[in-house]
C-alpha positions as CSV (number, residue, x, y, z in Angstrom):
1,M,112.1,104.9,172.8
2,T,110.8,105.2,176.4
3,T,111.4,108.1,178.7
4,D,112.0,107.5,182.4
5,R,109.5,109.4,184.5
6,T,109.6,110.2,188.2
7,P,106.4,109.3,190.1
8,L,104.6,112.2,191.8
9,S,105.7,112.8,195.3
10,R,103.3,112.3,198.2
11,T,102.9,116.1,198.5
12,E,102.0,116.3,194.8
13,L,99.5,113.4,195.1
14,A,97.9,115.1,198.2
15,D,97.6,118.4,196.3
16,L,95.9,116.6,193.4
17,L,93.3,115.1,195.7
18,T,92.9,118.3,197.6
19,D,92.3,120.3,194.4
20,A,89.7,117.8,193.3
21,A,88.0,118.1,196.7
22,Q,87.8,121.8,196.4
23,S,86.4,121.6,192.9
24,V,83.7,119.2,194.1
25,S,82.8,121.3,197.1
26,G,82.5,124.4,194.9
27,I,79.5,122.8,193.2
28,L,77.6,123.4,196.5
29,T,77.9,127.1,196.2
30,A,77.3,127.5,192.5
31,E,74.6,129.9,191.5
32,Y,72.5,130.1,188.4
33,P,70.0,132.9,187.5
34,T,66.5,131.4,187.7
35,A,63.5,133.0,185.8
36,D,60.4,133.5,187.9
37,G,58.6,131.0,185.7
38,R,61.1,128.3,186.7
39,S,61.6,129.2,190.3
40,Y,60.7,125.6,191.4
41,L,64.1,124.5,189.8
42,H,66.1,127.1,191.7
43,P,67.4,124.6,194.3
44,V,69.1,122.4,191.6
45,L,70.1,124.8,188.8
46,G,73.3,125.9,190.4
47,A,74.6,122.4,190.8
48,L,73.2,121.3,187.5
49,S,75.1,124.1,185.7
50,A,78.4,123.7,187.5
51,G,78.5,119.9,187.8
52,P,79.2,118.9,184.1
53,R,82.1,121.4,184.0
54,V,83.6,120.0,187.2
55,V,83.2,116.4,186.0
56,G,84.9,117.4,182.7
57,E,87.8,119.1,184.4
58,L,88.4,116.2,186.8
59,N,88.2,113.7,184.0
60,D,90.8,115.7,182.0
61,Q,93.1,115.9,185.1
62,F,92.6,112.2,185.7
63,E,93.7,111.4,182.1
64,V,96.8,113.5,182.6
65,F,97.5,111.8,186.0
66,V,97.3,108.4,184.5
67,A,99.4,109.3,181.4
68,S,102.1,110.9,183.4
69,E,102.8,108.1,185.8
70,P,105.5,105.5,185.1
71,R,104.8,101.8,185.3
72,P,104.9,100.1,187.7
73,A,103.4,102.8,190.0
74,T,104.2,103.2,193.7
75,P,101.7,102.2,196.4
76,A,101.1,105.9,197.1
77,V,100.3,106.6,193.5
78,L,98.0,103.5,193.3
79,F,96.2,104.7,196.5
80,A,95.7,108.2,195.1
81,L,94.6,106.8,191.7
82,A,92.0,104.7,193.3
83,S,90.7,107.6,195.4
84,Y,90.5,109.9,192.4
85,A,88.9,107.3,190.2
86,S,86.2,106.6,192.8
87,A,85.5,110.3,193.3
88,L,85.1,110.8,189.6
89,G,82.9,107.8,189.1
90,W,80.7,108.7,192.1
91,L,80.3,112.3,191.0
92,T,79.5,111.3,187.4
93,E,76.8,108.9,188.6
94,S,75.4,111.5,191.0
95,F,74.9,114.0,188.2
96,A,73.3,111.5,186.0
97,E,70.8,110.9,188.7
98,L,70.3,114.6,189.2
99,T,69.7,115.0,185.4
100,V,67.0,112.3,185.5
101,S,65.3,114.0,188.5
102,V,65.2,117.3,186.8
103,D,63.9,115.7,183.6
104,E,61.1,114.1,185.7
105,I,60.3,117.5,187.3
106,C,60.1,119.2,183.9
107,A,58.0,116.4,182.5
108,R,55.6,116.8,185.4
109,V,55.4,120.6,184.9
110,G,54.8,120.1,181.2
111,T,51.5,118.4,181.8
112,P,50.0,120.1,184.8
113,A,46.6,118.8,186.0
114,E,43.7,121.1,185.1
115,P,41.7,122.1,188.2
116,S,38.1,121.0,187.7
117,N,36.6,123.2,190.4
118,P,36.1,126.8,189.1
119,A,36.6,128.2,192.6
120,V,40.0,126.4,192.9
121,A,41.0,127.5,189.4
122,A,40.2,131.1,190.3
123,S,42.4,130.8,193.4
124,G,45.4,129.4,191.4
125,G,45.1,125.7,192.3
126,T,44.8,123.5,195.3
127,E,43.6,125.2,198.4
128,L,46.8,125.2,200.5
129,D,45.1,126.8,203.5
130,D,43.2,123.6,204.1
131,E,46.0,121.2,203.2
132,F,49.1,122.8,204.6
133,D,48.0,125.3,207.2
134,F,50.1,123.5,209.8
135,A,53.3,124.1,207.7
136,F,53.0,127.5,206.1
137,S,52.4,130.9,207.5
138,A,50.1,133.4,205.8
139,L,53.1,135.2,204.2
140,E,54.5,131.8,203.0
141,L,51.2,130.9,201.5
142,A,51.0,134.2,199.7
143,A,54.6,133.7,198.4
144,I,53.7,130.2,197.1
145,R,50.7,131.5,195.3
146,T,52.7,134.2,193.7
147,A,55.5,131.9,192.6
148,A,52.9,129.3,191.4
149,E,51.1,131.9,189.3
150,A,54.4,133.1,187.7
151,A,55.1,129.4,186.8
152,G,51.7,128.8,185.5
153,L,51.0,126.1,188.0
154,A,48.4,125.3,190.6
155,S,49.7,126.1,194.1
156,G,49.5,122.4,195.1
157,N,51.4,121.3,192.0
158,Y,54.0,124.0,192.6
159,V,54.6,122.7,196.1
160,E,55.0,119.2,194.8
161,V,57.6,120.0,192.1
162,L,59.5,122.4,194.5
163,S,59.6,119.5,197.0
164,Q,61.0,117.2,194.4
165,S,63.6,119.8,193.4
166,L,64.6,120.3,197.0
167,L,65.0,116.6,197.5
168,A,67.2,116.3,194.4
169,A,69.3,119.2,195.6
170,A,69.7,117.5,199.0
171,R,70.9,114.3,197.3
172,I,73.5,116.0,195.1
173,S,74.7,118.1,198.1
174,D,75.1,115.0,200.2
175,A,77.1,113.3,197.4
176,C,79.3,116.3,196.9
177,M,80.0,116.7,200.6
178,E,80.9,113.0,201.0
179,I,83.1,112.9,197.9
180,S,84.9,116.1,198.9
181,S,85.4,114.9,202.5
182,G,86.7,111.5,201.3
183,L,89.2,113.1,199.0
184,L,90.5,115.3,201.8
185,E,90.8,112.3,204.1
186,D,92.7,110.4,201.5
187,A,95.0,113.4,200.8
188,A,95.8,113.6,204.5
189,Y,96.5,109.9,204.6
190,V,98.9,110.1,201.7
191,L,100.8,112.9,203.4
192,D,100.9,111.2,206.8
193,E,102.2,107.8,205.6
194,A,105.5,107.0,204.0
195,S,105.0,105.9,200.4
196,D,106.3,102.4,201.2
197,Q,103.8,102.0,204.0
198,I,100.7,102.6,202.0
199,W,99.2,99.3,200.9
200,L,96.1,98.3,199.0
201,G,94.6,95.3,200.8
202,D,92.2,94.2,203.5
203,G,91.8,96.2,206.7
204,P,90.4,99.6,207.6
205,K,93.3,101.5,206.0
206,G,93.8,99.3,203.1
207,L,91.5,101.2,200.7
208,P,90.8,104.9,200.0
209,T,87.9,106.4,201.9
210,L,85.5,106.6,198.9
211,V,86.3,103.1,197.9
212,R,85.3,101.8,201.3
213,S,82.2,104.0,201.3
214,L,81.1,102.6,197.9
215,L,81.7,99.0,199.0
216,A,79.7,99.7,202.2
217,R,76.8,101.0,200.0
218,M,76.9,98.0,197.8
219,E,76.8,95.6,200.8
220,A,73.9,97.5,202.3
221,A,72.0,97.3,199.0
222,E,72.4,93.6,198.8
């Protein structure tokens, strides 16, 4: 026996996308306590700790969304469904890439190069004064040496892995901001258009924001 179900209203669909956008943007402000010995991972640990939880929550909500909608779905529902699915897929892939980057950083730290020069070893690693004096102040150099010593790394190696961590953090931040922004744009579009005017086809408004962004990325990579 089948039960008739009423499709979600445009307001409910917009709320669904908006809530997802807020969850994704919350990843950017997540904090995670970082031990001094792993300070080079501080830029990514907040996102790394919050990301899987957000992905899991969005996936659960997506399953509820799909299961609750009657068939055939309205154009507004299909539009929101495509937007949500794209956001979830993009976020999942982004965190897989972040995990790989963190694994690479940890592997690099696990086999630090041994300084061959006794004078360099005594100073804690590569002489940053000669290599980076144009970029760091005396106070910054002292802070780097202190952090590197706590992590058991040469100063030069510490700067390298910290740079990799900052790059990975920038990538996941960019992804989260684009995903959140796209979801909000799609939520506004669902609210602004009558449900029978939303269509999935060619043209600038034919697809959700994130779908168009993903297609543009694919075309650029070819």
